[in-house]
C-alpha positions as CSV (number, residue, x, y, z in Angstrom):
1,T,-24.6,1.3,-63.7
2,N,-23.8,2.0,-60.1
3,Y,-27.4,3.1,-59.6
4,F,-30.8,1.5,-58.9
5,N,-32.9,0.4,-61.9
6,H,-36.2,2.1,-62.6
7,S,-38.3,-1.1,-63.2
8,I,-38.4,-4.6,-64.4
9,N,-39.9,-6.0,-67.7
10,E,-42.2,-9.0,-68.0
11,D,-39.2,-11.0,-69.3
12,G,-37.2,-10.3,-66.2
13,S,-34.9,-7.7,-67.8
14,F,-34.4,-4.3,-66.2
15,I,-35.2,-0.8,-67.3
16,T,-32.0,1.0,-66.2
17,D,-33.1,4.6,-66.5
18,A,-31.9,6.7,-63.6
19,T,-34.7,8.5,-61.7
20,V,-35.2,10.3,-58.4
21,F,-37.3,7.4,-57.1
22,P,-34.4,5.7,-55.1
23,A,-34.5,8.6,-52.7
24,I,-37.6,7.0,-51.1
25,P,-36.0,3.6,-50.0
26,L,-32.9,5.6,-49.0
27,Y,-35.1,7.8,-46.8
28,F,-36.6,4.7,-45.2
29,Q,-33.1,3.3,-44.7
30,Q,-33.8,0.2,-46.7
31,I,-30.4,0.4,-48.3
32,Q,-27.8,-0.7,-45.8
33,D,-24.8,-0.4,-48.0
34,Y,-23.3,3.0,-47.2
35,Q,-21.4,3.3,-50.5
36,K,-24.4,2.6,-52.6
37,S,-26.5,5.2,-50.8
38,Q,-23.7,7.8,-51.2
39,S,-23.4,7.0,-54.9
40,V,-27.1,7.6,-55.5
41,L,-27.3,10.8,-53.4
42,D,-24.2,12.2,-55.1
43,R,-26.0,11.9,-58.5
44,L,-29.2,13.4,-57.2
45,A,-27.2,16.4,-55.9
46,G,-25.5,16.9,-59.2
47,N,-26.5,19.4,-61.9
48,N,-28.3,16.8,-64.1
49,F,-30.9,16.1,-61.4
50,S,-30.8,19.2,-59.2
51,S,-32.0,22.5,-60.4
52,N,-31.9,25.7,-58.3
53,W,-35.6,25.0,-57.4
54,G,-35.6,21.3,-56.8
55,V,-34.9,17.8,-58.1
56,R,-36.0,16.6,-61.5
57,I,-37.8,13.3,-61.8
58,V,-35.2,12.2,-64.5
59,S,-31.9,13.7,-65.3
60,E,-31.4,16.3,-68.1
61,S,-29.1,13.7,-69.8
62,S,-31.9,11.1,-70.1
63,E,-33.2,10.4,-73.6
64,Y,-36.7,10.7,-72.1
65,F,-36.1,14.1,-70.5
66,N,-39.0,16.6,-71.1
67,P,-38.9,19.5,-68.7
68,R,-42.8,19.7,-68.8
69,G,-43.3,15.9,-68.5
70,Y,-45.1,15.0,-65.3
71,H,-42.9,12.0,-64.7
72,T,-40.1,12.7,-67.3
73,G,-38.3,15.8,-66.3
74,S,-40.4,18.2,-64.2
75,V,-39.5,19.1,-60.6
76,W,-41.8,18.0,-57.9
77,P,-41.4,19.5,-54.4
78,L,-42.6,16.2,-53.1
79,F,-39.6,14.3,-54.5
80,T,-37.3,17.2,-53.6
81,G,-38.5,16.8,-50.0
82,W,-38.0,13.0,-50.1
83,T,-34.5,13.6,-51.4
84,A,-33.8,16.0,-48.6
85,L,-35.0,13.5,-46.0
86,A,-32.8,10.8,-47.6
87,E,-29.8,13.1,-47.5
88,Y,-30.3,13.8,-43.8
89,K,-30.8,10.1,-43.0
90,N,-27.6,9.3,-44.9
91,Y,-25.2,11.9,-43.5
92,K,-25.5,14.6,-46.1
93,P,-27.0,17.5,-44.2
94,V,-25.5,20.2,-46.5
95,Q,-27.3,18.8,-49.5
96,G,-30.4,18.1,-47.4
97,F,-30.6,21.8,-46.3
98,T,-30.0,22.9,-49.9
99,H,-33.0,20.9,-51.2
100,L,-35.1,21.9,-48.2
101,M,-34.5,25.6,-49.1
102,H,-35.3,24.9,-52.7
103,N,-38.8,23.9,-51.6
104,L,-39.3,26.6,-49.0
105,L,-38.5,29.5,-51.2
106,V,-41.2,28.6,-53.8
107,Y,-43.8,30.2,-51.4
108,K,-42.5,33.7,-52.5
109,N,-43.6,33.3,-56.1
110,W,-46.9,32.8,-58.0
111,S,-49.5,31.7,-55.5
112,L,-48.0,33.5,-52.6
113,G,-47.7,31.5,-49.4
114,F,-48.3,28.2,-51.2
115,I,-46.0,25.6,-52.9
116,E,-46.8,24.4,-56.4
117,E,-47.4,20.7,-57.2
118,V,-45.1,20.7,-60.3
119,L,-42.4,23.0,-61.6
120,H,-40.8,23.2,-65.0
121,G,-37.6,21.2,-65.2
122,A,-35.6,23.7,-67.2
123,E,-37.1,27.1,-66.2
124,Y,-38.1,28.4,-62.8
125,K,-41.9,28.5,-63.4
126,P,-45.0,26.5,-62.7
127,S,-45.8,23.5,-64.9
128,G,-49.5,23.4,-64.5
129,V,-51.5,21.0,-62.3
130,C,-52.1,22.5,-58.8
131,S,-50.8,25.7,-57.3
132,H,-51.7,24.9,-53.7
133,Q,-50.5,21.3,-53.1
134,C,-50.5,19.8,-49.6
135,W,-47.8,17.2,-50.2
136,S,-45.5,20.0,-51.6
137,E,-46.0,22.1,-48.5
138,T,-45.5,19.2,-46.0
139,M,-42.2,18.6,-47.8
140,V,-41.0,21.9,-46.3
141,L,-42.1,21.0,-42.8
142,Q,-41.1,17.4,-42.6
143,P,-37.4,17.8,-43.7
144,V,-37.1,20.6,-41.2
145,M,-38.5,18.7,-38.2
146,E,-37.4,15.2,-39.0
147,G,-34.3,16.0,-41.1
148,M,-32.6,19.2,-40.0
149,L,-33.8,19.1,-36.3
150,G,-33.7,15.3,-36.2
151,I,-36.8,15.0,-33.9
152,H,-38.0,11.4,-33.4
153,P,-40.4,11.1,-30.5
154,S,-42.1,8.0,-29.0
155,A,-45.0,9.0,-26.8
156,P,-45.8,5.4,-25.6
157,E,-42.2,5.0,-24.4
158,N,-41.7,8.7,-23.3
159,T,-38.5,8.8,-25.3
160,L,-37.0,11.3,-27.7
161,L,-34.2,10.7,-30.2
162,F,-32.9,14.2,-30.9
163,S,-30.3,14.4,-33.6
164,P,-30.1,18.0,-35.0
165,A,-28.0,18.5,-38.2
166,L,-27.9,22.3,-38.2
167,P,-26.1,24.5,-40.7
168,F,-22.6,25.1,-39.5
169,N,-22.9,28.9,-39.6
170,W,-26.0,29.1,-37.4
171,N,-24.9,30.5,-34.0
172,K,-28.3,30.6,-32.4
173,V,-31.3,28.2,-32.6
174,K,-34.4,28.0,-30.5
175,V,-37.1,25.3,-30.7
176,N,-40.0,25.3,-28.4
177,N,-42.8,22.8,-27.6
178,I,-41.3,19.5,-28.9
179,R,-44.2,17.3,-27.7
180,I,-43.6,13.7,-26.5
181,G,-46.9,12.4,-25.0
182,K,-47.7,14.7,-22.2
183,S,-44.3,16.3,-22.0
184,F,-42.9,19.3,-23.8
185,L,-39.2,19.9,-24.4
186,H,-37.6,23.2,-25.2
187,F,-34.2,23.5,-26.9
188,N,-31.7,26.3,-27.2
189,L,-28.4,26.4,-29.0
190,I,-25.7,29.1,-28.5
191,K,-22.5,28.7,-30.4
192,T,-19.2,30.6,-30.2
193,D,-15.8,30.0,-31.7
194,K,-14.8,27.6,-29.0
195,R,-17.9,26.1,-27.5
196,I,-21.4,24.8,-28.5
197,L,-23.9,25.1,-25.7
198,Y,-27.1,23.0,-25.8
199,Q,-29.8,23.9,-23.3
200,F,-32.9,21.9,-22.5
201,Q,-36.0,22.6,-20.5
202,K,-38.9,20.1,-19.9
203,N,-42.5,20.8,-19.0
204,G,-44.6,17.9,-17.8
205,Q,-44.7,15.4,-15.0
206,N,-43.7,12.3,-16.9
207,K,-40.1,11.2,-16.9
208,L,-38.5,11.7,-20.3
209,K,-35.5,9.9,-21.7
210,V,-33.7,11.9,-24.4
211,T,-31.0,10.4,-26.6
212,F,-29.1,13.4,-27.9
213,K,-26.9,12.8,-31.0
214,P,-26.1,16.1,-32.7
215,V,-24.5,15.9,-36.2
216,L,-21.4,18.1,-36.2
217,P,-19.7,19.6,-39.2
218,P,-16.7,17.7,-40.8
219,A,-13.3,18.5,-39.2
220,T,-14.9,19.2,-35.8
221,R,-12.6,18.4,-32.9
222,I,-14.2,17.7,-29.6
223,Q,-12.0,18.7,-26.6
224,S,-14.5,17.8,-23.9
225,V,-18.2,17.3,-23.1
226,T,-19.7,18.7,-20.0
227,V,-23.3,18.3,-18.5
228,N,-24.3,20.9,-16.0
229,G,-20.6,21.8,-15.6
230,E,-19.4,18.2,-15.0
231,K,-17.2,16.4,-17.6
232,R,-18.8,13.4,-19.2
233,K,-17.7,10.5,-21.4
234,Y,-19.0,10.6,-25.0
235,T,-18.9,8.4,-28.1
236,L,-18.5,9.4,-31.8
237,D,-20.6,7.5,-34.3
238,K,-20.0,7.4,-38.0
239,P,-21.3,5.1,-40.7
240,T,-19.0,2.5,-42.3
241,G,-17.0,4.0,-45.0
242,L,-17.5,7.6,-43.8
243,I,-14.1,9.5,-43.8
């Protein structure tokens, strides 16, 4: 089926229904085959799974689809957030940002300032359960910090992997107080037609090692990289199979 099965029967046969659940192992990078991960995420980003307010548990084309069904067609911001995280981890930042915004914008409706636990799978409205759900709200914050900003600190080692995947049309971004142990890093982005300037400032006495790996838009051409005005060598990373 070119997708991951839903479950396994007692006799060893598989239940092959397509669900949103494979987003979770893709987020944890348990699927090393790049083409397999792209195949799953392409389907999750398609109209059968993705509504304008999040990702359905099962697709609209499923024989089990029920837009009010808790596990059979409703939209959970929790799974929408996991999908966004999986997309950022697997080089699909545009789709990740889209799903991130699907979750974020829910706070403007119904219980203002909060994010519903479950939304209807065919109409943009609540589907019962809980109107103030912690796991829904964290799935706005975590895809922003871990996905879009790509912040991965290690306090014991005083290191930070910083891999922002920012929308291509954002020309200014400022992030303060990224905490790594007893250190704080501040980040500023200024972009023009011909240059992207990344600025860093650290507060704290401990030495901090930063691995900086920004995700650049497709078709970007790098002419040179300078650090404090001096040209530096750089490397370009891309997953196997990425064009």
